[in-house]
Legacy VTK file of the C-alpha trace (Angstrom):
# vtk DataFile Version 3.0
C-alpha trace
ASCII
DATASET POLYDATA
POINTS 224 float
3.870 -19.628 -21.483
5.271 -15.819 -22.468
3.716 -14.774 -19.125
6.004 -11.010 -20.475
4.117 -10.966 -23.934
0.734 -11.821 -22.357
1.186 -8.927 -19.989
2.472 -6.444 -22.902
-1.380 -7.183 -24.132
-2.793 -6.106 -21.063
-4.100 -2.178 -21.922
-5.519 -2.181 -18.258
-1.768 -3.070 -16.573
1.132 -3.456 -18.588
2.902 0.207 -18.684
2.523 -0.019 -14.359
4.330 -3.854 -14.617
6.890 -3.147 -16.859
7.713 0.162 -15.362
7.865 -1.131 -11.744
9.583 -4.404 -12.860
13.246 -3.215 -13.149
12.341 -1.594 -9.792
11.258 -4.285 -7.961
14.034 -6.212 -9.398
16.437 -3.466 -7.928
15.412 -4.197 -4.251
14.213 -8.145 -4.874
17.491 -9.228 -2.062
16.914 -6.405 0.330
14.884 -6.030 3.375
12.703 -3.570 2.166
8.888 -2.246 2.477
6.566 -2.434 -0.800
3.509 -0.906 -0.242
1.083 0.120 -2.341
-1.231 3.277 -0.946
-4.932 3.568 -2.156
-5.664 7.608 -2.659
-6.183 10.177 -5.384
-3.695 12.440 -7.154
-5.374 16.065 -6.939
-4.350 17.484 -10.567
-4.862 20.955 -9.443
-2.250 20.952 -6.410
-0.408 18.070 -7.866
0.199 15.831 -5.507
-1.069 12.523 -4.177
-3.467 12.773 -1.306
-3.151 9.492 0.766
-6.818 8.090 2.340
-10.325 6.604 1.205
-13.701 7.934 2.406
-15.173 6.051 5.100
-17.958 4.683 2.782
-15.323 3.077 0.865
-13.629 1.819 3.333
-15.818 -0.253 5.176
-17.601 -1.823 1.913
-13.804 -3.093 1.189
-13.316 -3.974 4.820
-16.308 -5.503 5.348
-15.798 -7.880 2.115
-12.623 -8.951 3.447
-14.098 -9.636 7.392
-16.708 -12.303 5.581
-13.906 -13.829 3.791
-12.314 -17.025 5.566
-9.454 -16.664 3.491
-7.504 -14.065 5.634
-5.415 -14.259 8.813
-6.982 -11.064 10.382
-5.557 -8.823 13.598
-6.735 -5.736 15.027
-4.795 -3.687 16.557
-4.956 0.328 18.051
-1.802 2.144 19.112
-0.075 5.416 18.995
2.258 6.950 16.579
4.805 9.911 17.672
6.947 11.582 15.474
10.093 13.692 16.597
11.368 16.702 15.056
13.282 14.407 12.712
10.213 12.667 11.875
11.377 9.555 13.606
8.313 7.267 14.751
7.947 5.803 17.927
4.499 3.428 18.231
3.073 3.015 21.704
1.165 -0.250 21.503
0.207 -0.038 25.442
2.545 -2.935 26.813
5.398 -2.157 24.390
6.811 0.816 21.881
9.312 0.518 19.370
11.144 3.235 17.800
12.187 3.588 13.952
13.600 5.738 11.639
12.216 5.258 7.759
13.782 6.193 4.964
12.298 5.903 1.676
13.833 4.979 -1.658
11.230 4.914 -4.346
7.860 6.752 -4.219
5.526 5.956 -7.709
2.112 7.245 -8.380
-0.420 5.765 -10.798
-3.238 7.784 -11.412
-5.975 4.305 -11.856
-8.489 6.251 -14.769
-12.073 5.744 -14.633
-11.960 3.968 -11.028
-12.594 5.530 -7.171
-8.663 5.175 -6.387
-5.024 6.143 -7.625
-2.457 4.403 -6.107
1.351 5.327 -4.726
3.717 2.901 -4.762
6.571 3.515 -2.157
10.104 1.503 -1.655
11.102 2.463 1.820
13.009 0.704 5.063
12.432 0.646 8.695
15.856 0.684 11.158
14.808 0.784 14.857
16.527 2.980 17.141
16.870 3.351 20.850
16.183 6.862 21.042
13.607 9.114 20.491
13.779 13.341 20.294
10.518 15.366 21.566
7.449 14.178 20.492
6.264 16.672 17.980
2.851 14.970 16.387
1.176 12.267 16.856
-1.683 10.086 15.190
-4.084 7.657 17.091
-4.676 4.162 15.182
-6.947 1.891 14.630
-5.838 -1.049 12.357
-7.376 -4.368 11.229
-4.786 -6.487 9.264
-5.615 -9.279 6.753
-2.708 -11.506 5.876
-3.272 -13.672 2.796
0.364 -15.906 1.863
2.901 -12.661 1.083
0.421 -10.120 0.765
-0.676 -8.050 3.689
-4.067 -5.430 3.263
-3.899 -2.819 6.388
-7.430 -0.771 7.158
-6.298 1.724 9.326
-8.482 4.640 10.850
-6.452 7.717 11.947
-7.604 10.535 13.994
-5.118 13.454 14.610
-5.238 17.309 14.854
-3.840 19.664 11.940
-4.166 22.811 12.798
-6.115 22.950 15.889
-8.653 20.988 14.235
-9.242 17.517 15.187
-9.517 14.785 12.027
-9.898 11.097 10.934
-8.499 9.803 7.700
-9.112 6.280 6.630
-6.172 4.440 5.150
-5.701 1.093 2.704
-2.591 -0.495 1.782
-1.423 -3.049 0.461
1.983 -4.505 1.489
4.379 -7.034 0.175
5.309 -8.923 3.513
8.323 -10.861 2.265
11.575 -10.391 0.247
10.407 -10.574 -3.486
13.490 -13.555 -4.179
11.949 -15.154 -0.833
8.847 -15.671 -2.400
7.296 -19.150 -4.346
5.361 -18.659 -6.815
4.850 -21.940 -8.842
6.103 -22.003 -12.173
7.358 -18.487 -12.471
10.635 -17.388 -11.433
12.791 -14.059 -12.715
10.959 -12.038 -14.517
8.074 -13.724 -14.485
7.438 -13.799 -10.769
8.027 -10.345 -10.512
5.221 -9.718 -12.867
3.130 -12.267 -11.705
3.360 -10.747 -8.103
2.907 -7.024 -9.376
-0.035 -8.238 -11.334
-1.661 -10.198 -9.191
-1.549 -6.939 -6.854
-3.055 -4.590 -9.566
-5.962 -7.087 -9.999
-6.849 -7.037 -6.452
-6.582 -3.123 -6.116
-9.431 -3.509 -9.092
-11.146 -5.840 -7.177
-11.417 -3.735 -4.230
-12.382 -0.647 -6.964
-15.183 -3.313 -8.347
-16.514 -3.881 -4.619
-16.661 0.133 -4.131
-18.396 0.658 -8.058
-18.925 -1.319 -10.934
-15.644 -0.189 -13.288
-15.778 -0.636 -16.978
-12.632 -3.082 -17.344
-12.212 -1.811 -20.875
-11.730 1.773 -20.300
-9.703 1.653 -16.674
-5.675 1.819 -16.811
-2.564 2.369 -14.784
-1.077 5.910 -15.975
1.965 6.533 -14.739
2.123 10.673 -13.107
4.926 12.104 -14.059
LINES 1 225
224 0 1 2 3 4 5 6 7 8 9 10 11 12 13 14 15 16 17 18 19 20 21 22 23 24 25 26 27 28 29 30 31 32 33 34 35 36 37 38 39 40 41 42 43 44 45 46 47 48 49 50 51 52 53 54 55 56 57 58 59 60 61 62 63 64 65 66 67 68 69 70 71 72 73 74 75 76 77 78 79 80 81 82 83 84 85 86 87 88 89 90 91 92 93 94 95 96 97 98 99 100 101 102 103 104 105 106 107 108 109 110 111 112 113 114 115 116 117 118 119 120 121 122 123 124 125 126 127 128 129 130 131 132 133 134 135 136 137 138 139 140 141 142 143 144 145 146 147 148 149 150 151 152 153 154 155 156 157 158 159 160 161 162 163 164 165 166 167 168 169 170 171 172 173 174 175 176 177 178 179 180 181 182 183 184 185 186 187 188 189 190 191 192 193 194 195 196 197 198 199 200 201 202 203 204 205 206 207 208 209 210 211 212 213 214 215 216 217 218 219 220 221 222 223
């Protein structure tokens, strides 16, 4: 089966997959985080806004809650950030300090659906020292893990301009090195394409949970 040719026939996904393929190949042997974050692109401000509405957050989360496919975990913790933007995550009984280095950030509009997507590649390095805390975020997170993917649903409480706020975030993270993932009958570029395509299909499924989408009109478009 020529999987690449099959992808090229898919108007909805092909541009996104073929754009991401060389980027993912660049990091396939590296210990990095690859995340797909839900949000929307503000065309007026020309920036990506992370987060979804509480209603859509709960619709998708409830669907996964009622599935037996996933390993489910719940966490409550506080993230503190110092003047260098290093993060200290306090879980009550233990904590960790990390520095996050971002290598790549790519935004795609998912036309005619409720969401746009930010894809980021980053590396977290553990630290021993933490500076003076300048901000914090209180988080309640439910994670659903299935094979090499983790779906994170996080309620975040924070203060901005002396106003208390709540936001809701959904992320899909690849939790294994790309080269370590075993997909039957798929290797090399075929495997990477399959992994990307699989995640995009799940994003489409999440969109369909929120509202019935017209699959002939929806399309991932690179936001340049």
